[in-house]
MITORDO-367113 format. One record per residue (C-alpha): x negated, z, y. Coordinates in nm, 4 decimals. Each point is the difference from the previous one (the first is absolute). Layout:
residues N
> px, pz, py
> X, Z, Y
...
END
This chain:
residues 419
> px, pz, py
> -0.3731, 0.0312, 21.4925
> 0.1749, 0.2405, 0.2293
> 0.2668, 0.2618, -0.0441
> 0.3267, -0.0789, 0.1740
> 0.1656, 0.2630, 0.2120
> 0.3715, 0.0537, 0.0291
> 0.0152, -0.1349, 0.3528
> -0.1814, -0.3210, -0.0888
> 0.2360, -0.0667, -0.2895
> 0.3282, 0.0724, 0.1726
> -0.0556, -0.1134, 0.3529
> -0.3559, -0.1031, 0.0713
> -0.1850, -0.3266, 0.0042
> 0.0286, -0.2104, -0.3142
> -0.2822, 0.0284, -0.2482
> -0.0527, -0.1443, -0.3456
> -0.2682, 0.2407, -0.1207
> 0.0633, 0.1854, -0.3281
> 0.1383, 0.3492, 0.0092
> -0.2748, 0.2177, -0.1417
> -0.3745, -0.0056, -0.0378
> -0.0717, 0.1348, -0.3461
> -0.2461, -0.0681, -0.2791
> 0.1136, -0.2464, -0.2669
> 0.2037, 0.1642, -0.2735
> 0.1176, -0.1038, -0.3420
> 0.3550, -0.1320, -0.0045
> 0.2669, 0.1515, -0.2184
> 0.1655, -0.3421, -0.0315
> -0.1822, -0.3292, 0.0543
> 0.1315, -0.2731, 0.2280
> 0.1364, -0.1900, -0.3009
> 0.1841, 0.3071, -0.1295
> -0.2236, 0.1336, -0.2775
> -0.0749, 0.3685, -0.0395
> -0.3582, 0.0823, 0.1023
> -0.0205, 0.3550, -0.1364
> -0.3030, 0.0700, -0.2174
> 0.0090, 0.2271, -0.3077
> -0.1443, 0.3479, 0.0523
> -0.3612, 0.0725, -0.0921
> -0.0353, 0.2282, -0.3019
> -0.2425, 0.0971, -0.2748
> -0.0550, -0.2149, -0.3080
> 0.2044, 0.2271, -0.2262
> 0.2847, 0.0206, 0.2481
> -0.0249, -0.3755, 0.0555
> 0.0406, -0.0630, -0.3749
> 0.3078, 0.2225, -0.0132
> 0.1459, -0.1711, 0.3048
> -0.0706, -0.3453, -0.1432
> 0.1580, 0.0910, -0.3328
> 0.3084, 0.1354, 0.1757
> 0.0229, -0.3164, 0.2092
> -0.0132, -0.2207, -0.3093
> 0.2697, 0.2101, -0.1649
> 0.2257, -0.0388, 0.3023
> -0.0712, -0.3739, 0.0083
> 0.0952, -0.0390, -0.3669
> 0.3233, 0.1870, 0.0628
> 0.0820, -0.2636, 0.2619
> -0.1246, -0.2964, -0.2008
> 0.2650, -0.2328, 0.1413
> -0.0920, 0.0717, 0.3595
> -0.3695, -0.0269, -0.0866
> 0.0432, -0.3425, -0.1588
> 0.2167, -0.1392, 0.2802
> -0.2422, 0.1270, 0.2640
> -0.3091, -0.1608, -0.1565
> -0.1530, -0.3209, 0.1301
> 0.0960, -0.3194, -0.1768
> -0.3354, -0.0368, -0.1762
> 0.0378, 0.3447, -0.1527
> 0.3625, -0.0680, -0.0946
> -0.1034, -0.3186, -0.1827
> -0.2812, 0.1895, -0.1702
> 0.2423, 0.2737, -0.1074
> 0.2404, -0.2677, -0.1269
> -0.2632, -0.1642, -0.2214
> -0.1560, 0.3275, -0.1129
> 0.3321, 0.1593, -0.0987
> 0.1049, -0.2900, -0.2231
> -0.3455, -0.0333, -0.1565
> -0.0070, 0.3735, -0.0696
> 0.3473, -0.0191, -0.1545
> -0.0957, -0.2889, -0.2279
> -0.3280, 0.1653, -0.1021
> 0.1690, 0.3329, -0.0713
> 0.2527, -0.1501, -0.2382
> -0.2622, -0.2330, -0.1497
> -0.1880, 0.3141, -0.1020
> 0.3193, 0.1504, -0.1422
> 0.0850, -0.3156, -0.1980
> -0.3555, -0.0164, -0.1307
> 0.0157, 0.3694, -0.0942
> 0.3308, -0.0582, -0.1812
> -0.1509, -0.2902, -0.1942
> -0.3015, 0.2141, -0.0892
> 0.2072, 0.2982, -0.1153
> 0.2339, -0.2233, -0.2006
> -0.2930, -0.1763, -0.1670
> 0.0888, -0.3434, 0.1360
> -0.3588, -0.0698, 0.1109
> -0.1184, 0.0048, -0.3612
> 0.2606, -0.2519, -0.1178
> -0.1575, -0.3434, -0.0396
> 0.3220, -0.2053, 0.0086
> 0.2907, 0.1431, 0.2001
> 0.2296, -0.2724, -0.1353
> -0.0649, 0.1245, -0.3561
> -0.0707, 0.3741, 0.0250
> -0.0619, 0.2157, -0.3094
> 0.3073, 0.1116, -0.1860
> 0.1578, 0.3076, 0.1582
> -0.1830, -0.0388, 0.3326
> 0.2065, -0.0644, 0.3138
> -0.1893, -0.1654, 0.2862
> 0.1291, 0.1512, 0.3281
> -0.1061, -0.2939, 0.2198
> -0.0931, -0.3296, -0.1541
> -0.3472, -0.1412, 0.0784
> -0.1384, 0.2951, 0.1989
> -0.3467, -0.0043, -0.1523
> -0.2102, 0.0867, 0.3076
> 0.0224, 0.1647, 0.3384
> 0.0215, -0.3429, 0.1648
> 0.3051, -0.0794, -0.2098
> 0.1502, 0.3388, 0.0906
> -0.0510, -0.0685, 0.3707
> 0.1572, -0.3449, -0.0362
> 0.3025, 0.1528, -0.1763
> 0.0350, 0.2657, 0.2736
> -0.0085, -0.2708, 0.2691
> 0.2521, -0.2207, -0.1831
> 0.2327, 0.2956, -0.0536
> -0.0035, 0.1136, 0.3615
> 0.0474, -0.3498, 0.1434
> 0.2468, -0.0996, -0.2770
> -0.2052, -0.3110, -0.0750
> 0.0508, 0.0165, -0.3766
> -0.2212, -0.2744, -0.1433
> 0.1256, 0.0903, -0.3463
> -0.3216, 0.0575, -0.1939
> -0.0033, 0.3791, 0.0544
> 0.3141, 0.2089, -0.0336
> 0.0867, 0.3537, -0.1097
> 0.1555, 0.0622, -0.3379
> 0.3474, 0.1476, -0.0187
> -0.1120, 0.2127, -0.2963
> -0.2575, 0.1888, 0.2147
> 0.1787, 0.2679, 0.2094
> -0.3216, 0.0845, 0.1890
> -0.0308, -0.3575, 0.1286
> 0.3633, -0.0066, 0.1146
> -0.0396, 0.3333, 0.1853
> -0.3233, -0.1094, 0.1684
> 0.1609, -0.3313, 0.1002
> 0.2921, 0.1832, 0.1653
> -0.2335, 0.2328, 0.1909
> -0.2097, -0.2902, 0.1289
> 0.3019, -0.1952, 0.1177
> 0.1525, 0.2994, 0.1815
> -0.3227, 0.0921, 0.1783
> -0.0684, -0.3645, 0.0805
> 0.3407, -0.0449, 0.1627
> -0.0535, 0.3147, 0.2075
> -0.3414, -0.1238, 0.1133
> 0.1347, -0.3433, 0.0947
> 0.2867, 0.1529, 0.1973
> -0.2365, 0.2341, 0.1851
> -0.2529, -0.2700, 0.0904
> 0.2676, -0.2531, 0.0990
> 0.1757, 0.2574, 0.2172
> -0.3271, 0.0909, 0.1696
> -0.0663, -0.3666, 0.0807
> 0.3473, -0.0483, 0.1472
> -0.0209, 0.3236, 0.2001
> -0.3415, -0.0915, 0.1371
> 0.1123, -0.3476, 0.1047
> 0.3147, 0.1357, 0.1670
> -0.1727, 0.2860, 0.1813
> 0.1188, 0.0292, 0.3623
> -0.3515, 0.1097, 0.0970
> -0.1027, -0.3659, 0.0275
> 0.2881, -0.0615, 0.2404
> -0.1231, 0.2863, 0.2144
> -0.3312, -0.1836, 0.0334
> 0.1780, -0.2529, 0.2239
> 0.0727, 0.2736, 0.2567
> -0.2657, 0.0387, 0.2672
> -0.0481, 0.2742, 0.2588
> -0.1732, -0.0392, 0.3326
> -0.3565, 0.1344, -0.0309
> 0.0497, 0.2148, 0.3098
> 0.2901, 0.1955, 0.1453
> 0.0694, 0.0221, 0.3720
> 0.1433, 0.2614, 0.2349
> 0.1998, -0.1179, 0.2989
> 0.3268, 0.0081, 0.1878
> 0.3074, -0.1330, -0.1787
> 0.3414, 0.0183, 0.1653
> -0.1262, 0.2662, 0.2369
> -0.1472, 0.2211, -0.2715
> -0.3537, 0.0437, -0.1294
> -0.0116, -0.1275, -0.3597
> -0.2472, -0.0571, -0.2794
> 0.0471, -0.3591, -0.1177
> -0.1148, -0.1883, -0.3076
> 0.0859, -0.3433, -0.1291
> 0.0776, -0.1325, -0.3476
> 0.0653, -0.3519, -0.1227
> 0.1279, -0.1700, -0.3134
> -0.2409, -0.2776, -0.0982
> 0.2468, -0.1668, -0.2383
> 0.3175, -0.1856, 0.0891
> 0.1966, 0.2076, -0.2500
> 0.1660, 0.2750, 0.2058
> -0.0064, 0.3719, -0.0722
> 0.3023, 0.2209, 0.0616
> 0.0650, 0.3682, 0.0670
> -0.3412, 0.0484, 0.1624
> -0.1026, 0.3542, 0.0910
> -0.3219, 0.1170, 0.1634
> -0.1164, 0.3596, -0.0187
> -0.3334, 0.1725, 0.0404
> -0.1869, 0.3133, -0.0956
> -0.2371, 0.1587, 0.2511
> -0.3022, 0.1754, -0.1504
> -0.1439, 0.2133, 0.2758
> -0.3127, 0.2112, -0.0216
> 0.0243, 0.3627, 0.1108
> -0.2572, 0.2761, 0.0185
> -0.2070, 0.0299, -0.3145
> 0.0446, -0.3722, -0.0740
> 0.3386, 0.0641, -0.1622
> 0.2375, -0.2969, 0.0042
> 0.3557, 0.0545, 0.1140
> 0.2637, -0.2518, -0.1115
> 0.2948, -0.1018, 0.2200
> 0.2517, -0.2815, -0.0427
> 0.0871, -0.2517, 0.2742
> 0.2669, -0.2666, 0.0420
> -0.0292, -0.3472, 0.1512
> 0.2952, -0.2118, 0.1076
> 0.0945, -0.3343, 0.1511
> 0.1761, -0.0590, 0.3299
> 0.3688, 0.0999, -0.0013
> -0.0056, 0.0859, -0.3729
> -0.1108, 0.3614, 0.0193
> -0.0564, 0.1465, -0.3450
> 0.1931, -0.2813, -0.1694
> -0.2066, -0.2373, -0.2187
> -0.0740, -0.3526, 0.1120
> 0.2434, -0.2271, -0.1891
> -0.2157, -0.3151, 0.0131
> -0.3784, -0.0379, 0.0094
> -0.1442, -0.3503, 0.0196
> -0.1949, -0.0115, 0.3301
> -0.2350, 0.2483, 0.1733
> 0.1661, 0.3247, 0.1060
> -0.1271, 0.2755, 0.2272
> 0.0862, 0.3564, -0.1016
> 0.0064, 0.2874, 0.2483
> -0.0521, 0.3744, -0.0171
> 0.0968, 0.1890, 0.3194
> -0.2766, 0.2278, 0.1259
> 0.2211, 0.2786, 0.1306
> -0.0809, 0.3688, -0.0181
> 0.1625, 0.0250, -0.3433
> -0.2401, -0.2573, -0.1447
> -0.2870, 0.1399, -0.2113
> -0.2239, -0.2589, 0.1676
> 0.0766, 0.1176, 0.3524
> -0.2763, 0.2663, 0.0229
> -0.2646, -0.2443, -0.1191
> 0.1053, -0.3206, 0.1727
> 0.1458, 0.1360, 0.3229
> -0.1891, 0.3250, 0.0562
> -0.3378, -0.1190, -0.1260
> -0.0736, 0.2673, -0.2629
> -0.3064, -0.0858, -0.2043
> 0.1249, 0.0705, -0.3523
> -0.0716, -0.2745, -0.2505
> 0.3068, -0.1682, -0.1496
> 0.1023, -0.2882, -0.2201
> 0.3399, -0.1679, 0.0181
> 0.1090, -0.1487, -0.3345
> 0.2850, -0.2503, 0.0418
> 0.2416, -0.1041, -0.2758
> 0.2246, -0.3071, 0.0098
> 0.2651, -0.0030, -0.2736
> 0.2292, -0.2974, -0.0613
> 0.2181, -0.1690, -0.2600
> -0.0491, -0.3533, -0.1282
> 0.3019, -0.2133, 0.0758
> 0.0138, -0.1825, -0.3334
> -0.0666, 0.2812, -0.2470
> 0.0727, 0.3203, 0.1900
> -0.3359, 0.1444, -0.1068
> -0.1590, 0.2390, 0.2452
> -0.3508, -0.0522, 0.1348
> -0.2212, 0.2068, 0.2258
> -0.2941, -0.0878, 0.2230
> -0.2366, 0.2630, 0.1384
> -0.2686, 0.0151, 0.2645
> -0.1650, 0.2632, 0.2181
> -0.1158, 0.0384, 0.3589
> -0.2808, 0.2217, 0.1228
> -0.0336, 0.1217, 0.3568
> -0.2388, -0.2802, 0.0962
> 0.2527, -0.2586, -0.1212
> 0.2604, 0.0952, 0.2625
> -0.0164, -0.1789, 0.3372
> 0.1602, 0.1325, 0.3169
> 0.2092, -0.1647, 0.2706
> 0.0361, -0.3218, -0.1949
> 0.2750, -0.2105, -0.1497
> 0.0115, -0.2518, -0.2801
> 0.0110, -0.3638, 0.1031
> 0.3239, -0.1614, -0.1275
> -0.0675, -0.1957, -0.3184
> 0.3364, -0.1768, -0.0281
> 0.0476, -0.3157, 0.2022
> 0.1507, -0.3477, -0.0002
> -0.1582, -0.3387, -0.0586
> 0.0740, -0.3291, 0.1736
> 0.2901, -0.0722, -0.2394
> 0.1693, 0.3298, 0.0796
> -0.0890, 0.1655, -0.3323
> -0.1144, 0.3595, -0.0183
> -0.3618, 0.0411, -0.1071
> -0.2298, 0.2952, -0.0590
> -0.3456, 0.0098, 0.1546
> -0.2327, 0.1755, -0.2417
> -0.2791, 0.0076, 0.2588
> 0.2155, 0.2172, 0.2270
> 0.1166, 0.2368, -0.2729
> -0.2583, 0.2710, 0.0636
> -0.0745, -0.0853, 0.3652
> 0.0719, 0.2606, 0.2667
> -0.0322, -0.0316, 0.3770
> -0.0143, 0.2547, 0.2763
> 0.3195, 0.0802, 0.1847
> -0.1092, -0.1135, 0.3465
> 0.2620, -0.0399, 0.2762
> 0.0770, -0.3645, 0.0746
> -0.0307, -0.1584, 0.3408
> 0.3318, -0.1392, 0.1219
> -0.1586, -0.3422, 0.0585
> -0.0832, -0.0468, -0.3693
> 0.2268, -0.2196, -0.2109
> 0.0447, -0.0527, -0.3738
> 0.0676, -0.3119, -0.1987
> 0.2404, 0.0555, -0.2898
> -0.1381, -0.2577, -0.2375
> -0.1031, 0.1257, -0.3438
> -0.3505, 0.1348, -0.0209
> -0.1445, -0.1948, 0.2909
> -0.1306, 0.2116, 0.2880
> 0.2790, 0.1505, 0.2060
> -0.0195, -0.0043, 0.3803
> 0.2401, 0.1374, 0.2598
> 0.0254, -0.2088, 0.3179
> 0.1623, 0.0720, 0.3345
> 0.0671, -0.2483, 0.2758
> -0.3542, 0.0497, 0.1287
> -0.3169, -0.0550, -0.2067
> -0.1326, 0.2863, -0.2108
> -0.1628, 0.2790, 0.1939
> -0.3666, 0.0799, -0.0282
> 0.0949, 0.3328, -0.1616
> 0.1736, -0.1761, -0.2851
> -0.2843, -0.2489, -0.0368
> -0.2839, 0.2495, -0.0032
> 0.1468, 0.2930, -0.1934
> -0.0592, -0.1231, -0.3563
> -0.1574, -0.2939, -0.1921
> 0.1825, -0.3248, 0.0717
> 0.1215, -0.3063, -0.1884
> 0.1151, -0.3391, 0.1334
> 0.3682, -0.0987, 0.0155
> 0.1074, -0.3633, 0.0324
> 0.2242, -0.1041, 0.2862
> 0.3580, -0.1182, -0.0379
> 0.0986, 0.2682, -0.2542
> 0.3170, 0.1965, 0.0510
> -0.0833, 0.3321, 0.1629
> 0.2043, 0.3028, 0.0805
> -0.0414, 0.2061, 0.3097
> -0.0828, 0.3589, -0.0672
> 0.3039, 0.2076, 0.0778
> -0.0749, 0.3671, 0.0259
> 0.2367, 0.2884, 0.0604
> 0.2842, -0.1598, -0.1963
> 0.0233, -0.3318, 0.1881
> 0.0971, -0.3154, -0.1902
> -0.2506, -0.2632, -0.1159
> -0.0189, -0.3091, 0.2211
> -0.1364, -0.3275, -0.1478
> -0.2562, -0.1954, 0.1976
> -0.2710, -0.2619, -0.0576
> -0.3550, -0.0366, 0.1035
> -0.0018, -0.2041, 0.3222
> -0.3354, -0.1664, -0.0552
> -0.2155, -0.1078, -0.2965
> -0.2339, 0.2939, 0.0145
> -0.1498, 0.2299, -0.2550
> 0.1028, 0.3594, 0.0566
> -0.1646, 0.3032, -0.1552
> 0.1666, 0.3230, -0.1027
> -0.0658, 0.2881, -0.2425
> -0.0109, -0.0827, -0.3689
> 0.1802, 0.3147, -0.1042
> 0.3121, -0.0930, 0.1993
> 0.1146, -0.2530, -0.2611
> 0.3448, 0.0537, -0.1467
> 0.0638, 0.2481, 0.2807
> 0.0398, 0.3463, -0.1525
> -0.0083, 0.2424, 0.2959
END
């Protein structure tokens, strides 16, 4: 890998080599958006204190901890919490029966004179557990019931019911919140694995692409980024960046259902200008955030990714991924989503066929020149298709047809004609 100079980026020959040659480094944010920071190394005593403090903080945010767990752990917590609740009150009912002397009574239907049985037919721990389960789930088989003449049984029954209702509300709410999490919707947003630097509307821009894999649209889409740049002493400096769409500026994208390309101008005010345009060798990582609202619920979701220096290609453009099929319907080509081609000047004899995702060829009155044929890899194009003469310098498009049944070759990357 070679280091790009300012002249080669802004006005020199096109090149697709990565920006910097640097040893592999650990990411701050992975490509799928997870934090890659590792906990600091410390002694065993300090580690125990840190672990205890972390558990305390986690318990203070028990709701967030439960919602953020994987489903298998949520189901385990669901079962364990109810079993623990039933066992706890089974022990308390058994203790009440023991303290009241009910375990020594042979016949609870005919107790000794002057003895009040608090709960009928609790003669063992198994019976106490069964009564705790029936009470919490309001099954009420009828064989075991508390006596109205035992105030301790009535008080314990009220406490169990109150705590049981709180537990059910908490667990049910956690299930609903986990199912409705917008994080799963963000999983349907995909970024291009590489970003590109190239000319856009006469200005050098850093470009990245995002797509919505589901047919349900997202609204109020905003893309921002944070640049983590390494300075002397391996200190990271954080700077925010903005990305925008054509003709929208800083306004959010109102509708996101097909692949979009976001741009960041590389002017002298850009924090990326020294690295990308002047070729400084400082290590950096660009963390990109896409925030959007779900159309049906209004819930916000966010998708993250990151780009290292070797994941940025120069003098390239993304191949258009939106086209039209034979029936005139718009379609998205997933194979072209992350494809970029070099921005080579086109020969005036080349022609392009506007016909969905089939290879596009520009044709003049004369056959294709050898320059157009030999510049890039070629693909065949059938004769008789409607072709449009390349019109450069603002001239109008003129329709024409192939004069003879011949197979003509032209560059693959010219399809859909984005120049």
